[in-house]
C-alpha positions as CSV (number, residue, x, y, z in Angstrom):
1,M,0.0,0.2,0.0
2,A,1.5,3.2,-1.0
3,L,1.5,6.2,1.3
4,P,-0.1,9.3,0.3
5,W,3.1,11.5,0.8
6,P,6.5,11.3,-0.5
7,H,8.8,9.1,1.3
8,N,11.5,11.8,1.9
9,T,9.2,13.8,4.0
10,P,8.8,13.3,7.9
11,T,5.6,11.4,9.0
12,L,5.0,13.5,11.7
13,P,5.0,17.2,12.0
14,R,7.6,18.8,13.8
15,V,6.6,21.4,16.4
16,G,9.1,24.1,17.1
17,L,9.8,25.0,20.8
18,P,10.4,28.6,21.0
19,D,13.4,30.1,22.4
20,L,13.1,31.4,25.8
21,R,16.1,33.6,25.5
22,A,15.0,35.2,22.1
23,D,11.5,35.9,23.5
24,Q,12.6,38.0,26.4
25,S,11.9,41.9,26.1
26,A,13.9,44.6,28.0
27,T,10.8,44.7,30.7
28,A,10.5,41.2,31.0
29,R,12.3,39.2,33.7
30,P,14.8,36.8,32.3
31,T,14.5,33.2,32.5
32,P,16.5,31.3,35.1
33,E,19.1,29.3,33.7
34,W,17.8,26.1,35.7
35,L,14.5,26.6,34.0
36,L,16.1,26.5,30.7
37,R,18.1,23.7,31.3
38,A,15.1,21.9,32.9
39,R,13.1,22.3,30.0
40,E,16.2,20.7,27.7
41,V,16.2,17.7,29.9
42,A,12.5,17.5,29.6
43,T,12.1,17.4,26.0
44,S,15.5,15.3,25.5
45,P,14.9,12.1,23.4
46,V,17.1,10.6,25.9
47,T,14.7,11.4,28.9
48,A,12.1,9.8,27.0
49,L,14.4,6.6,26.6
50,V,15.0,6.6,30.1
51,V,11.2,6.8,31.0
52,M,10.3,4.3,28.8
53,L,13.0,1.8,30.4
54,L,11.9,2.5,33.8
55,G,8.4,1.8,32.6
56,L,9.4,-1.5,31.2
57,V,11.4,-2.5,34.5
58,G,8.0,-1.5,36.3
59,L,6.3,-3.8,34.1
60,F,8.1,-6.7,34.0
61,V,10.9,-6.9,36.7
62,L,8.8,-5.9,39.7
63,P,6.3,-8.2,39.1
64,M,9.0,-10.8,38.8
65,V,10.0,-9.8,42.6
66,G,6.8,-9.1,43.7
67,L,4.6,-12.2,42.8
68,P,7.4,-14.6,44.5
69,F,7.2,-12.3,47.7
70,V,3.4,-12.6,47.7
71,A,3.6,-16.4,47.1
72,L,6.1,-17.1,49.7
73,V,5.5,-14.5,52.5
74,V,1.9,-13.1,52.0
75,L,-0.2,-16.2,51.0
76,P,1.2,-18.4,54.1
77,I,0.5,-15.7,56.7
78,V,-3.2,-15.3,55.0
79,I,-3.8,-19.0,55.3
80,Y,-2.5,-19.1,58.8
81,Q,-4.9,-16.6,59.9
82,L,-7.3,-18.1,58.3
83,R,-7.0,-21.4,59.9
84,A,-6.5,-19.9,63.3
85,E,-10.2,-18.4,62.5
86,Q,-11.4,-21.9,61.8
87,R,-9.9,-23.5,64.9
88,R,-11.3,-20.5,67.0
89,N,-14.8,-21.4,65.2
90,L,-14.5,-24.9,66.1
91,R,-13.8,-24.1,69.8
92,L,-16.7,-22.0,70.0
93,G,-18.8,-24.5,68.2
94,R,-19.7,-22.5,65.0
95,R,-19.7,-24.3,61.9
């Protein structure tokens, strides 16, 4: 299936971010340097890659740690508590 545009054009529109240093007038307060740096970091492709990798770790690695913890620690405690309640009910004559 052919694309409706030539292959040498970008597939997504490019949105240019305004340069905050150039937009400042004489009466406006200058933008702090840390804010400009934070904006560069937030819009960086490396930041997007790091966030994506952290999401994959959260999706795959944490359940591999959390599910055995639930199976080996939490479930035996719950089962013990339920059996204790059953023993108490048997002592009190409830069924």
